[in-house]
N, C-alpha and C positions, 0 to 999 in steps of 0.2 A: 372247206376241208380243214382238218385240225393242223395246228402247228406244234411240232414236237420241240419242247424246251428242256433245258437242263437247269436244275436248281443248285445253287451253291450249298444248299443243305447237305447234298450228297458228299461234299468234301470236308465237312466239319466246321467248327466255329472259327478256325484260323484262316479260312479262305477269304480273300479280299475280293472286292468288286472287280478290280482290274484283272485279277487272276481268273475270275469267272468269265468276263467278256473275252479275254484272250483264249480260254478253252473253247468257248462257243464259236469264235471266229475260226480257230484252227481246225475244228472238227465239223464245221458246216452246220451247226445248229441254227435254227431260225427263231429261237426264243431263249431268253435267259431270265430266271427268277433269282433275285437276291434273297437268300433264304432266311429263316426265322431265328437263327442263332444270335443275330446281331441287330442292334439299333443303328441302322445304317447312317443316319445323319451325324452320329457321333464319331464315325471312323473314316468318312470320305472327305478328302480335301477337295478344293476347287479343281485341282488338276485331275483327280480321280473322276469327279463329276463330268468334266469336259471329255475325258478319254472314253468313258462309258457311253456318253451321249453320241459322240462322233463315231465310234466304232459300231454302235448299234445302228445308227442311221446309214452308215456306209455299207453295211453288210445285210441290211434288211432283217435285223433281229428285233423281235417283239420283246419288250421289257415288262417285268412285273416285280413287285416287292412284297415279300412276306413280312408284315409287321412283327417285331420281336415277340417271342412267346414266353421266354423264361422270365419269371418274376412279374408277369403282367396279369391283372385280373380286371378286365373292363366292366365286369358286373359287380364289382366290389360294393359292399354296403358302406364303405368309407368314402364320402364325397370328395375328400381331398385326394385320395388315391386315384379315384376316377378322373379327377381334373388333371392330375399329373400324367396319367396314361393318355388322356385326350390331347394334352400339349405335345407329347411325343408323337402321337399319331399325326397331329398337324404338321410337325417338322418332317415326318416321313412323307406326307403328301406334298410338301414343298419340294422335297428331293425328287419325288416322282415326277413332278412338273418339270424340274430342271433337266432330268435325263430323258424324259419322254415316256415314262411308264404310265400305263393306264389302270391296271388291276392291282389293288392292294389287298392282300389276304390278311384276315383277322381271325384269331382264335376266340371263341366265346369264353374260354377259360374256366377256372374253378370258382366255386362258391367262396366268397371271402367276407366273412363277418367276424370282426374281432371277438376273440374268446370262444369261437365255435369251430370245431374241427370240421373241414368241408364234408367228409364222408358221413358225419353224424348230424348234419344240419337237418332241421325239420323241413317238411314240405312247404310250410309257410315261408320259411327263410329262402328256400330255393325259388319259390314263385316271385318273391320280391327281387331276387337276383335277376330273374328274367326281365322284370320291369327295368331294373338298373341297366341291363345290357341293351335293351331297346332305347333307353334314354341316351346311353353312350353312343350308339350307332346313329341315332337321329342327329345328334350334334356333329358327329363325324361326317354324316352325309352332307350336311350343309357346307362343310369345308371341302369335301370331295367334289361337290357340284361346282364350286367356284374354280376348281383346278382341273375340271374335265376328267376326273378319275372316278373309279368305281370301287367301293369297298366290298370285298367278297368274303362273306362269313363262312368259315370252314367247319364241316362236320367233324366232330371228335368222337372217340369211342364213348358209348353210353355206360360209363362207370361211375360208381358212387363218388360224390365230391365235385363232379362237373355240373355246370349250370344246366346244360341241355341234355335231356334224357330220351329224346325221340326225334325222328326225322320231322314229324309234324310240328314239334315245338320250334325247331329251327326255321321252318317255313313261316310259322306264326310270328316269330320275331321279325323276319323280313317284312311281312305284311303289316305288322304294327308300325314299323318305320315308314312304310309307304313312300319310298323314294326310288327313282330309277338309278340312284347312285349306291344302292345297297342290294347286292345280289349274293349268290352262294358259290363257294368253291366246293366241289365234290372231291373228297379224298377217297380213292377207291379202296385203299388198304384199311382205313378207319371204318369204312362201310362194311367191309368183310368181317371186321371184328365186332360189329354191332348187329344190325338187323338185316344185313345182306345188301349187296350192290344193286340188285334189280329193284328192290323197294326204294333204295335211295334215289336211283335214277328217276323212277316214277314220281316220287314225292318232290324232288328238286327241279325237275325239268323246266317248269315255267320261269325259274329264276337262275338257272345255271349260267355262269360267266367264266369259269376257270376250273381246271381239273388237275389234281395231283396224282401221278402215276407211280405205283410201285407194287410189289407183290406181297402176299400174305399167306401164312400157313394155317390161318384160323385162330391162332393164339398170339402171334407176333406179326409185325409188318415191316415195311421198308426194305424188303428183299429185292434183289435183282429181278426184273421182269422175266418171268418164265422159270424162276427157281422156287416159287412157292406153289400153292395149290389153287390159286385164283385163275380160272380159265377165262381169259379175256376174250377168247374167240366167241364166247357166248353173248358178247355185248357189242358186236360190230354194228348192229342196227343203230346204236347210240354213238359209238366212237367214230365210225366211218364218216358220217356227215357232220360231226361236231365242228362248229365254225370258229372256235377259239383255241386257247392254248392247252396242251397236255404237258405239264411240267413234271419231269422225272425227279422223284425224290428217293430213288433206290440208294442204299448206303451199305458199303462193305469196306471196313477200315483196312482190310488186308489188300484190297485191290480197288481203290476208289475210282480211278479213271476207267478201268476195264469194266467195272460193274455198270457204270453209266453208259458207256458205249455199247455194251452188249444189250442193255435194256432198250436203248434207242433202236438198235438193229432189229430186236424182236418186235418192237412196235411197228417199225416199217414193214417187217415181214407180214404182220397181222393186218395192217391197214392198207398195204399196197399203195397204189398211186394216189389214194385219198390223202395221205400224209405229206407234209413238206418239212 
């Protein structure tokens, strides 16, 4: 059965890990994801780490961490930049081990070649970026294996300037790495803005380990579940028996908590007793 989680992404970049765990405990969530706004090892004290670990264990809350996304290009053509990002990923994996998180979400990110605008990069440059991404993930996989964690590469929208431009390419990267410590996060909103959710499920299913839940209107996403045009009732064959976490990333700055709680309630309504 799936576990419904809340992501601190929904509450913006100022949300702390302790605020996230307190919200999860107060509202009975069984999962918490530390969202992608923040490089979490930089902002969590030893006391924060202990509080999150203890509260999660005491309340049966499954933890995950989204590796920071802003300013990060794991497929960069600059080896020094890749090494810097890999060091930050290693510290994030250390934190995951300390708090008991298993899934670490990673964005493939943009093309990053000095002197080249990402959206204007040639196909040869993009293909080399895919090789760089696989190299980054291979090195990250070895660190994840040592810590008992799984790197979950997330599907982004297929827009000019991004490394990955199809579902098949994301699968190919995972297969290039060939490690049980590298799997896929399905972001349902990003899929709706790309080639469709059903095709994403079909392509990713052998490697799926984590799901991001929010709604989409076909041109924008991260809406409250049920407030966009994505009819999740058509995907219950996948969502109902899904054995891992569905992390809510719905975001409404005018009503942050209400947006998350209504999204959770809508998911529970859809999934019925299958969800926890």
